[in-house]
Every structure is written in C-alpha cells, then in structure tokens.
C-alpha positions in Angstrom: 0.1 0.1 0.0 1.2 3.4 -0.5 -0.5 6.9 0.4 -1.6 9.2 -2.5 -3.5 12.5 -2.4 -6.3 13.4 -4.7 -4.2 15.6 -6.8 -0.6 13.9 -6.2 2.2 16.6 -6.3 5.8 16.8 -5.4 7.1 19.5 -3.2 8.4 22.2 -5.6 12.0 23.0 -4.9 12.6 25.0 -8.0 11.4 28.3 -6.6 12.4 27.9 -3.3 15.2 30.2 -2.1 16.6 31.5 1.2 18.2 34.7 2.3 21.8 34.2 3.4 23.4 36.2 6.1 22.2 39.9 6.2 25.7 41.4 6.1 28.6 41.0 3.5 31.1 39.2 6.2 30.2 35.5 5.9 31.8 34.8 2.4 35.0 32.9 3.5 35.8 29.4 2.6 35.1 28.3 6.0 31.6 29.8 5.7 31.1 27.9 2.3 32.2 24.8 4.1 29.9 25.4 7.1 26.6 26.2 4.9 26.9 24.9 1.6 25.8 21.4 2.9 23.1 23.1 5.0 21.7 24.4 1.6 21.8 21.3 -0.1 20.2 19.5 2.8 17.3 22.1 2.7 17.1 21.6 -1.2 17.4 25.4 -1.7 17.2 26.5 -5.3 17.8 30.1 -4.6 20.2 32.0 -2.6 19.9 35.8 -1.7 23.3 37.6 -1.3 24.0 40.9 -0.2 26.8 42.7 -2.0 28.3 46.0 -1.2 29.7 48.6 -3.7 33.5 48.5 -2.9 34.0 44.8 -3.7 32.2 41.7 -5.1 31.4 38.3 -3.2 34.5 36.3 -3.8 34.4 33.9 -6.9 34.8 30.8 -5.2 31.5 31.5 -3.2 29.6 32.3 -6.2 31.0 29.6 -8.4 30.6 26.9 -5.7 26.8 27.8 -5.4 26.1 27.5 -9.0 28.2 24.2 -9.2 25.8 23.0 -6.2 22.8 24.0 -8.3 22.0 27.0 -6.2 21.0 30.3 -8.2 22.5 33.4 -6.6 20.5 36.3 -6.4 22.9 39.1 -5.7 21.2 42.0 -4.0 23.2 45.5 -4.1 21.3 48.0 -1.8 22.8 51.1 -2.9 23.1 54.3 -1.0 20.6 57.1 -1.9 21.0 59.9 -3.2 24.6 59.5 -3.3 24.6 56.3 -5.6 27.9 55.2 -7.3 27.9 55.5 -11.1 28.0 52.9 -13.5 31.6 53.5 -13.9 32.0 52.8 -10.4 30.2 49.4 -10.5 31.6 48.3 -13.9 34.3 46.0 -12.5 31.8 44.4 -9.8 29.2 44.0 -12.6 31.6 42.4 -15.2 32.8 39.8 -12.4 29.5 38.7 -11.4 28.6 38.3 -14.9 31.9 36.4 -15.7 31.2 33.7 -12.8 27.7 33.1 -14.0 25.5 35.6 -11.9 22.3 36.2 -13.8 20.5 38.3 -11.4 21.1 41.5 -9.6 18.6 43.5 -7.3 19.5 47.3 -7.5 18.4 49.1 -4.3 16.4 48.6 -1.5 13.0 50.1 -0.5 13.6 53.5 -2.2 10.2 54.5 -1.1 11.1 54.4 2.5 12.2 57.5 4.0 15.0 55.7 6.2 16.7 54.5 3.0 17.3 58.3 2.1 19.4 60.9 3.7 17.1 63.6 5.2 18.0 66.1 2.9 17.6 63.8 -0.2 14.2 62.5 0.7 12.5 66.1 1.3 13.6 67.4 -2.1 10.8 67.4 -5.1 10.3 64.6 -7.6 11.5 61.8 -5.4 10.6 59.3 -8.1 12.3 61.0 -10.9 15.2 61.6 -8.8 15.4 57.7 -8.2 14.7 56.9 -11.8 17.8 59.1 -12.7 19.9 56.5 -10.5 18.2 53.3 -11.5 18.4 53.9 -15.2 22.0 53.9 -15.7 22.8 50.9 -13.5 20.0 49.0 -15.1 21.3 49.8 -18.4 24.8 48.5 -17.4 23.5 45.4 -15.7 21.8 44.5 -19.1 25.0 45.1 -20.9 26.8 42.9 -18.7 24.0 40.3 -19.9 22.2 39.9 -16.5 18.6 40.8 -15.5 18.4 43.9 -13.5 15.6 43.7 -10.9 13.8 46.7 -9.7 14.2 47.1 -5.9 11.8 45.5 -3.5 9.4 48.4 -2.1 8.3 48.7 1.5 4.6 47.4 1.3 2.7 50.7 1.9 5.8 52.7 2.8 6.7 56.4 3.3 5.6 56.8 -0.2 2.8 54.5 -1.2 4.6 51.5 -2.9 2.2 51.2 -5.7 2.4 54.8 -6.5 6.1 54.7 -6.6 5.9 51.6 -8.9 3.6 53.2 -11.1 5.6 56.5 -11.7 8.8 54.8 -12.1 7.8 52.4 -14.9 5.9 55.4 -16.6 9.2 57.5 -16.3 11.3 54.7 -17.7 8.7 54.4 -20.8 8.7 58.4 -21.3 12.6 58.4 -21.2 12.7 56.1 -24.2 13.8 53.0 -22.3 10.5 50.7 -22.7 13.0 47.8 -24.3 14.8 47.8 -20.5 11.3 47.1 -19.0 11.2 44.0 -21.3 14.5 42.6 -19.8 13.9 43.5 -16.0 12.1 41.9 -13.0 10.5 43.1 -10.0 11.3 42.4 -6.2 8.5 41.9 -3.8 8.5 41.8 0.2 6.3 38.9 1.2 6.2 40.1 4.9 2.7 38.9 6.2 2.2 41.8 8.7 0.5 39.5 10.8 -2.2 38.8 8.4 -3.4 35.4 7.0 -1.2 34.3 4.0 -4.2 34.8 1.6 -4.5 38.6 2.7 -4.9 40.8 -0.3 -5.0 37.5 -2.6 -6.9 38.8 -6.1 -5.3 42.3 -6.3 -6.9 45.4 -7.0 -9.3 43.6 -9.4 -10.8 41.9 -6.2 -10.1 44.8 -3.7 -11.0 47.7 -6.2 -11.9 50.3 -3.1 -8.4 49.9 -1.7 -6.7 53.4 -1.4 -3.3 54.5 -0.3 -2.6 55.0 3.5 -6.4 54.1 4.3 -7.0 50.9 6.3 -10.6 49.6 5.5 -11.7 47.2 8.0 -13.9 45.4 5.4 -11.2 45.4 2.6 -7.8 44.4 2.0 -4.8 45.8 0.3 -1.0 45.0 -0.9 0.4 45.0 2.7 0.7 41.2 3.2 2.1 38.2 1.3 0.5 38.6 -2.0 2.1 42.1 -2.3 3.5 40.5 -5.6 -0.1 40.3 -7.2 -0.6 44.0 -6.5 2.9 44.9 -8.1 2.1 42.8 -11.0 -1.0 44.3 -11.5 0.5 47.8 -11.8 3.0 46.6 -14.1 0.2 45.4 -16.2 -1.5 48.7 -16.2 1.6 50.6 -17.2 3.4 48.2 -19.5 0.6 46.0 -20.8 2.8 42.8 -19.7 3.8 40.5 -17.0 7.1 41.0 -15.5 9.3 38.4 -13.6 8.8 38.7 -9.8 11.3 37.3 -7.0 9.7 37.4 -3.6 11.8 38.4 -0.7 11.5 38.1 3.2 8.9 35.1 3.1 7.9 33.4 6.4 8.1 36.5 8.9 5.6 39.3 10.0 8.2 42.1 9.0 12.0 42.6 9.5 12.9 41.7 13.3 9.4 40.1 14.1 9.4 36.3 13.5 6.8 33.7 14.4 6.9 31.2 16.8 9.0 28.3 15.9 5.7 26.2 15.5 3.6 28.8 13.7 6.6 29.4 11.5 6.9 26.0 10.3 3.2 25.9 9.3 3.5 29.2 7.3 6.6 28.2 5.5 5.3 24.8 4.6 1.7 26.5 3.6 4.0 28.7 1.5 5.8 25.9 -0.2 2.2 24.3 -0.8 1.3 27.4 -2.7 4.3 27.2 -4.9 3.0 23.8 -6.2 1.2 24.2 -9.7 -2.5 24.4 -9.3 -2.5 23.5 -5.9 -5.3 25.7 -4.9 -7.1 28.9 -5.8 -4.3 30.8 -3.8 -1.2 29.0 -5.8 1.5 31.5 -6.7 1.7 32.1 -10.4 4.5 31.0 -12.9 5.6 34.6 -13.3 6.8 34.3 -9.6 10.3 33.1 -10.5 11.6 32.6 -7.0 10.4 33.1 -3.3 13.0 33.3 -0.7 12.4 32.8 3.0 14.0 35.1 5.5 16.8 34.0 7.0 19.2 31.4 7.0 21.2 32.7 9.9 22.5 36.2 11.4 24.9 37.1 13.8 23.7 36.5 17.6 24.0 40.3 18.4 22.0 41.3 15.3 18.2 42.4 15.0 17.9 39.8 12.4 19.1 36.9 14.7 15.5 36.5 15.9 14.3 35.5 12.2 17.2 33.2 11.7 16.4 29.4 10.7 19.7 28.7 12.1 21.1 29.8 15.1 24.3 27.6 14.5 24.7 24.7 12.0 23.5 22.3 14.8 20.7 24.5 16.5 17.8 25.3 14.1 14.1 25.9 14.0 11.5 22.9 13.4 11.0 23.9 9.7 14.5 23.2 8.9 14.4 19.7 10.8 11.0 19.0 9.0 12.6 19.5 5.6 15.7 17.7 6.2 14.0 14.7 7.9 11.7 14.4 4.6 14.8 14.1 2.6 16.7 11.2 4.7 18.7 8.9 2.8 17.0 5.4 2.2 13.5 7.1 1.5 12.1 6.5 -1.8 12.9 9.6 -3.8 14.1 11.3 -1.0 15.0 14.4 -2.6 11.2 14.8 -3.5 9.3 13.4 -0.7 5.7 15.1 -1.1 4.3 17.5 1.3 0.9 16.2 0.8 -2.4 17.8 2.2 -4.6 15.8 4.8 -7.1 14.6 2.5 -4.9 11.3 1.9 -6.5 8.3 0.4 -5.0 4.8 0.8 -4.8 3.0 -2.6 -3.7 -0.7 -3.1 -0.2 -0.4 -4.7 2.7 -3.2 -5.2 4.9 -0.9 -2.9 4.3 -1.2 0.8 4.7 1.7 3.2 7.1 -0.2 5.2 9.4 -0.4 2.2 10.5 2.9 2.2 10.6 3.9 5.9 12.9 2.3 8.5 11.8 5.0 11.1 14.7 7.4 10.7 12.4 10.0 12.5 12.2 9.5 16.3 8.5 11.2 17.0 6.3 12.9 14.3 3.6 15.2 15.3 0.8 14.8 12.5 -1.1 18.2 11.9 -3.9 18.9 9.4 -3.7 21.4 6.5 -6.4 22.5 4.8 -7.0 24.4 1.4 -6.3 27.8 2.9 -3.6 26.8 5.0 -3.1 25.5 8.7 -5.4 26.1 11.4 -3.8 28.6 13.9 -5.7 26.9 16.9 -3.8 23.7 16.0 -0.4 25.4 16.1 -1.4 27.1 19.5 -2.9 24.2 21.3 0.3 21.8 20.4 2.9 24.4 21.3 3.3 23.3 24.9 3.6 19.7 23.7 6.4 20.6 20.9 8.2 22.4 23.5 8.2 19.3 26.0 8.6 16.5 23.6 10.2 18.2 20.7 8.9 16.1 17.9 9.3 16.8 14.2 6.2 18.8 13.0 4.6 18.0 9.6 1.5 17.5 7.6 1.9 14.3 5.6 1.0 10.9 6.2 3.8 9.8 3.9 6.2 11.7 6.0 4.9 10.4 9.3 5.5 6.8 8.0 9.1 7.5 8.6 8.6 7.9 12.3 8.8 5.4 15.1 6.0 7.2 17.0 3.1 9.3 15.5 0.9 11.7 17.3 -2.1 12.6 15.1 -4.0 16.0 15.9 -7.5 15.7 14.2 -10.4 13.5 13.8 -11.6 11.0 10.8 -12.4 14.0 8.8 -8.6 15.1 8.8 -6.9 11.8 8.6 -9.3 8.6 8.0 -8.5 5.5 10.3 -7.7 3.5 7.6 -4.6 5.6 6.8 -3.8 5.4 10.5 -4.1 1.6 10.5 -1.5 1.6 7.4 1.1 3.6 9.6 0.6 1.0 12.3 1.1 -1.9 9.8 4.5 0.0 8.8 5.7 -0.3 12.5 4.9 3.1 13.6 3.0 3.5 17.1 0.2 5.8 16.2 -2.0 7.9 18.9 -5.0 10.0 17.8 -5.7 13.3 19.6 -9.1 14.8 18.7 -11.9 17.0 19.7 -12.2 20.9 20.0 -9.1 23.1 21.0 -9.7 22.8 24.8 -9.9 19.1 24.6 -6.8 18.6 22.5 -4.8 20.8 24.7 -6.0 18.8 27.7 -5.1 15.5 26.1 -1.7 16.7 25.1 -1.1 18.2 28.4 -1.4 14.6 30.1 1.3 13.0 27.7 
C-alpha cells in the first residue's frame, strides 16, 4: 500500500530560496564549507546574497553555489541619493557576469524615508530622482548580460509603494527605455504583517476600493504576502505585460518580527504548498520566479538573529528539521518527498509503506493542513507539547510513515482511520488526539 492525495504533487523546490546572512562578512571558505551542505540538505534552489559597492562577493563562493545547483540572487542595496555611477560598479558587475550570476537586485526600499538621506528625501520629484539613479545602473546590468531587478519596495511605505512603482515605470517609458522594462524583473517583499497568508489575494481587481494609506476594516490591500500580485497588476496597467517577480522576506511578519517556531513551520510549509502548480485558488503563479525565505542565519547580536532559521549549523528551527527529515537517505525518492495535504487516500499499490520507511524519525506530530493553510488553533494548542517533546512537525501521512512514533491531531475528517492503520502496519506507534481546542490541549498536557 502507498499513500496518495487526490491530486498527487511533489514538493516544488525549483522556486524555493532563502536569504543568506544579512551582511557581507560571511563569504569565506570556512563559511562556504559550513553552510553549503546545509543549503543542499534544505534543497534550496535560490540564495539571496548581499553585496556592497566596494568589492564583489568572492568568486569561489559564487561558483560553488552555481556548481551545487543553487542560483545566486545578488542584492546590492545602493545608497540614496549618493549612488555610485555605472563606472564605479563596472568591474563588480563584469565579475559577477563572468562568474555566472544572472540576476542583480539594485537598491532596497527606495520608497522608504529611512533609505534616503534626510536632505535627499525632502527634495521634490523623488521618483524621478530615483529613476535618474536606477536607469544607468540597470542599463549597465543588461549590457553585462544579467537581469536588473527593480528593488523591493516597502509595502505601503513612506511613499505608497504602488504609486512609486507606477510612476517609476511610466518615467522609464517616457525616457525611451521601454526595451529595458522587457528585460528586467520586480522584487517583492512577502512580509505577512501578521495577516493570514491569503490576505490581499486577488489584487486590486478583487479589492477595488483599496486606497493609499487608508485601512478599510472591510477590505484588504497589498500589505501582506500577496504584495507581488498588486505589483504585477501595476506593471500590467503601465506596460501591458507581466514582469518576472522575485519574492523576498517570506515567512516572517516583517523585519525583526518572527513567528513562534511552531507557527513559522506551518506558514513556511503552506507557502511551499502554494508554490505547487494548481495547488489551490491561491497558488502562486508562474511569473513568480523564486520565493526566498528569511533568513538562513545571522550574528547573535543582530536584530535579524531573531528571524534566523539556524542559530548555528547544529541549532535550527523546526521547519529546517522537517525539510531535512523529509529527505533522509533511504527514503524512496528522498529528494522529492511530497508534502501532501491532509485529505490523503489509501490505495492498493505494489510497494508497501514499510519498504520505504525504517523510522529515521523518532517522533512525528501530524497536523491537518487545509486548502487555505494551517489552522492557527492547532498550532497554538500543540505549542506546549512541542516544547516538551520536541517532535518533528509535519502535515503528511507519507512523512509520518518515517517515524517510530506518530501523534495525530484531528479526527476522521482530517485523517481517515484506514490511513492510520497503514501507519501502524508499517511499524509506527500511532496515537490520535481529537476534539475541540480545549480538549486537544488537555489531552496533550497529559502526555
């Protein structure tokens, strides 16, 4: 017997990425030897790397990533308004192109007052002055045969992000650089701002009453995970075309504001599910080239450390543990173990579960996941249990079959008893915990 979902799909890794350290001080050979194996175990296809304007990321670091099948996404957060000229960056851009880099993000949140000097921000024609700086560098990037990526804007922002993007694209067209737009991409910050993941889904077409700086209790806007959809709608309006979009900062509320480890795991896996083709009505479309989670690691004394997946190569968040456990050696097609939904069906097949288990996981907490994502109350009521027992947390019966002991949250409507019997026959010790939130919490507290 094997376990199949109604729509069997494999975990999509080709668009999944992660941010590297939030500085330019971790590009040594020692860093490479420490973190490249971690990135490979996580099956990251993209890595966001910060670069400064005075020196390039070392060649051996870039080429090792590319050789390992990881695409570097180089982000250069240039200063404003005192931006280096194309001549100043010519050598760095040429080096990146020569080493195999294909994507360069220029600037960071130019619609946020904090990223300008005080004098530069208050001068008139802010957008035009930004385009004055962006255009020459974007053109130089294209000449170096790389894709220039319009910077991620602060959702909302000191200067409304949708207005900033619209005026920037109009300015580029007006200056006769429409061909440049066809060769560039857009970056989008995927912060949730503590909303549900599907907040703002559908864009301005679904939420036509959304207005700049006005929060309507009955409506939604671009200040959430689906910010990318609103940016694309703006590009279509101005340019009559879709632009490639690169999502950044996924999996956190906003910089410096992480979720609890348990909630974070559910959010990240829900995002990965949305990256699957036709996974749901909120599936992330193909024009999104990559979605990078925040953040691989950071220095302990930094603000970003709170959001780090890895506090060290040996101390990491549950989501990292889950992804690595799902790819353990010995599992069938272990590089592509499905993260399936909870509506799994048991069907007779030639390969029994026990043939691809072996129980490399000691204890697995199996939680339901629905079309719209993970229920917050399931994550809340299991928090104390997770802190006490530290199980691997997941949402797939097939993954649970890799565990010696499985604690199942939810009734028959989430996990049919026939599925649990298959787990038991594979050798797993299975216990179901069901009921309302209070009942589940009480039962877990007794374990």
